[in-house]
N, C-alpha and C positions, 0 to 999 in steps of 0.2 A: 358880506360873509358868504362863502361858497360851501354848500352843505351837500353831502350824499346820504341817502337813506336806503337801507337794504330791505326790499320787499320780495326778494327772489322766491321764497317758498310760501308766500301767502296765497292760500287757496280756500275758497268757501267750501268746495266739495271735499277737500282732503284734510282740512285742518283738524287737529285734535283739540284745539282751544279756540272757540269763537271769540273769547275775550281778547286773546293776543291778536287774532285777525283784525278785530274792530279797532283796537288801539293802533296797530300798524298802519292801517288805511287812514285812520283819523289823523295821526301825526303827519303823514305825508300831505294830506289835503290842507291841514292847518298851516304847515310850513310854507305852502304856496302863497299864503296871504300875509306873511310877515315881511314888512318892509326891509328889515335888516338882512334877510336872505335874498341876496341879489342874483344868486345862481343856485338852483336846486337840481340835483341829479337823483333820479329814482331808479334803483336797480330792481327790475321787475321781471315778470314772465308773461307769456301770452294770455294768461287768464286775468291776473290783476291789472295788466296793462290796459285793459278796456276802460278802466276808470280814469285813466290819465291820457287818453288819446287826443283830447281837445284842451290842452293846457296853455297857459301864458307862455310867451317867448322865452322867459328866463327859466322855464322848467324843461328838463331834458330826461326823457324816458329811455332807459337802456334795457332791452329785452335780453337779459343775460342767460336765461335758460328757457328752453321750450321742449317739452312742457315743464310743469313744476317738478323740481328734483325730488326724488323719493329715496328712502332708505340710505344706502351708502353714497348715492349721488348727492344727497343732502349733506351728509357728513363731509364729503369732499369739498362741497361748496363752502360750508361754514369754515373749514380749516384752511383751504388753499385758494379756491376760486375767488372768494370775496376780497382777499388781500390784493390779488392781482388787479381786479376790477377797480378797486379804490385807488391804488397807486396810479393807474392810468388816468383817472379823473383828476387826481391831485387836489382834493378839497381841503378846506380848513378844518372841517369836522365831518366825521362819519357817525351816523346814528344807527344803532342796531336795535330795532323795536322789539325783536324777539327776545333780546337779553342774553343771547348765547354768542360769545365772541370766539375768535380763533384762539387756540391754546397759546400760540405765540403770535400776537398781533403784529403785522408788518405793513403798516399803512402809510409809510413815508412820513411826510410832515403832518398828516392829519391827526387831530386829536380824536379820541374815541369816547362816545357817549352811548351807554347801554340803557335801555328801558328795562329794568329788572322787575318782573311782575310779582315775585315772591321767592321764598327759600323753602319751597315745599319738600325739598329733600329731607328736611327735619322730620316731617310727618312720615315719610316712607322709611326713614331710618328706624323710627319707632316701630313701624309695622314689621320690619325685618327682624328686630330684636324679639318680637312676639311671634315670629314665624308666619306672618300673615301677608307678606308683601307679594303681590301677584306678578311683579316685573322681575326680569332677570338681573342679577347683580351687576353685570357690566353696563346695562342701560342706566341703572341708578347711579353707578359710579361716574359715567360719562356726564350726566346732567349736573350732578353735584360738583364735579371737578370744574366744569365750565362755568357753573354759577358762581363758585368761589373766585374763579379767574376774572369774571366780570366785576366783582367787587374789588379785587386787588389791582387789576390792570386798567380799568376805565379811568379816564381823566375826569369823567363826570357820570353819575348814575341818576337816571330819572326813575321815579316810581309814583304809585297812585295813592298811598296812604302812609300816615305816620306810623302805623303798625309795621309796615314793611321796613321803613327807615330804622326803627328800633331793632328789628331782627338783623338787618344788614350790619349795624354797628356792633352787635353781639358777636358776629363772625369776623368782622374786619373794622375795628374802631376808626380807622382813618379814611374810610370810604367817603368821598365827597358826593352827598346825596341831595338832590332837589326833589321835593314832593310837589309834583306838578298836577296830579290828579288825572282824571279821564274826562273827555269832552263829549258833548252832544250838540249836534247842529240842527236837528229837527225841533220844532216847537213842542213843549210839553202839552199834553192833552188835559182837558178838565176831567174831573172825576166822572167815571162811568158807573152809575148806580141804578140803571134801568131795571124795572121789576122783572122783565122777561129774561134777565141774565141769572142763571141758576148754577152754572157749572164751575169746576175748579181746574186750574192749570197747574200741573205738577212738573217741576224740572227734575229730570232723572239723568243718571249717568252710570256707566260701569266702573268709573274710577272710585276706589274705596273711600276717599275723603268726602265724596258727595253724599254718603250715607243714604243711598236710595232705598236699601232694604228697610232701614229704620223709618224713612219717610212713608213707605207703603204701609208699614205696620201702624204708624200713628194715624194715617188717613183712614185706614180701616176702622180703627177704634173710634175715630170721630164720626164716621158714617153710621156706625152702629148706634150711636146716641142721638142721631137726628131723626125726628119724626117725619121730616120731609125728604128723606133720603131717596125715595123713589123718583124724585124729580131732578136728582143731581148726578151728573156724569163727571168723571175725572179724566181730563185730557193729559196724556203723558208726553211731554216734550223731551226727546232724547231716548236713550236705550236703557232698558231695565236689565240688571245683571241676571245671568243664568241662575235658576233656582229660586228666584223671587216670585211669589205667587200673586199674579194679577188676573186671576181667572174670572172674577165676577164681571158681569156684563157692563157695569158702570165704568170700567177702565177702558179708555179709548187711546190706543197707541198711535202717536203721530210721527215719531222719529225726528229727524232734523228738518226744519222748515225755514223758509226765507223770512226776512223781517216783515215783509208785507203780509205774508200768511199769518205770522204771529200777531201782527197788529189787528188783522181781521178777526182772529180767534178771540182776542182780548176785547175788542170793541163790541162784538155781537153775542158772545156766549159765556165768557168766563167772568165771574164775579170777584174771585180771589185767586191769587197764585201762591204757590207754596215752594219754598226753597230750603232744603236741608244741606248743611255742610259742616264738616269738622275743621276744615282749614281753607282759607282763602287769602289771596293778596288784596282783593278788592271786593268781589261779589257783584258781578255785573247784572245778572237777571233780576234781583230785587229792585235795583235802580231803574232798569228799563221798564219793568212792570209799573212802577209808580209814575214814571214819566208818560206812560201810555194811559194813565188815568185809572189804573186798577190797583187795589191794595195787594201788597205781597207780604205774607208772614214769612219770617226767615230766622235761621239759627242765630242766637245771640253770641256771636264771637267778635273779637276786637275790630277787624277791618269792616265788617258789615255794620257794626255799631257806629262807625264813623260816618256812615252814609244814609242809614235808615232810621226813622223815628223809633224811639224806644217802645212805643205802643204796639209795634208790629213784630217784636222780637220774642222768641220763646227759648226756653232752656232745653237743649237736646236731651238731657238726662231725665226730664220730667214729662210724662204723658199728660198730666193734668195741666201743665204750663202750656203745652201745645194746644190742647183742646180749648182752654180758656181764651188763648190768643186768637185761635181760629174762629171761635164763636163770636168774639167781639168784632173781628173783621167781617165775617160773613153776614152777621145780623146788623151791621152798621152801628154798633155801640160806640166804636172809636171813630171819630170824624176823620175823613180822608185828609192826609197831609202829604205833600210832595215838596221836599226841599229844592232850592235852586242849585243846579249844577252848571259848571262852566261850559262854554263852547270850546271846540277844538282850537279855534284861533286864540282864545284866552290861555288854554293849556300850552300851546306852542309859543306864545309870548313869554310865558314863564321859562320855557326851555331855552329860548334865545337869550333872555336876560341872564340865565345861569351860565350859558356858554360865553357871552360877551364879558361877563364879570371875571373870566379866567384869562383874558388876553394879557 
């Protein structure tokens, strides 16, 4: 099987979604080790291309854009440049891990498989009806339209959770969806319960569905009830929205950090991580935290429920639910549990099986 995968706009520095970045890179690396893929073409850029410079002979890297395309250059690539590049390669399948296809796919003989991460436009449509959507109408329309086109025009759709599949089918009942999951190639760490670890890791974001303002308020309420609060710092990973008060000295803002920096923070300082969200397609940070050996308490919503033990979930609407869940995790009342998650090769094997079944 001859396969092309588009990583053109994948950038650690510029991505708006680390989840999509990690899935994109993981799929490309996993496909390299699938025996059925006899020829793999990676459409990349000068940044992500560094990860594929020493590949097997059957893997071909195409530096289609230098540097990573931005703004209208990215729109142009998604709609026109991608089609031309794929037709030149002439693969059996083209995989779009970002899940955004051209509005009129023109790939020649190639079948199209999109990895669709969610249908989050549902959430932002609700915000628009409430007058709370921070994004311009044309940006929402663009992503909603292309998301629906992915469901309508893809020969095959990959995704990470059964929740996503059910939402896809509500919009387009005939979508051919394979739930392949998300992979992890590093070995899961044992539980880190060292006595000298006292701090909290809090995942923050300016996107409304991440509920950062609510998370800050809940953590403040939890801290007020702790007799040992003078020993606890909260490390904020990501950006806090404007107007959210984190003035107390125990808030330590980190911004975006690398995987190695995150692992070091979890291994040496943070006892529990905290993840609030109102909408997810998968919910990567709680899984990554558990696999790093640290308990993560997270919002009890369907996709996260598929991947995280019930004992770590809290009700977004209930302050007492969060405080009880947080206390159980922080004080070690609930024993540490980390489910087994697949490797990227196992995920890609499912992808290939789904593609070959359509021949």
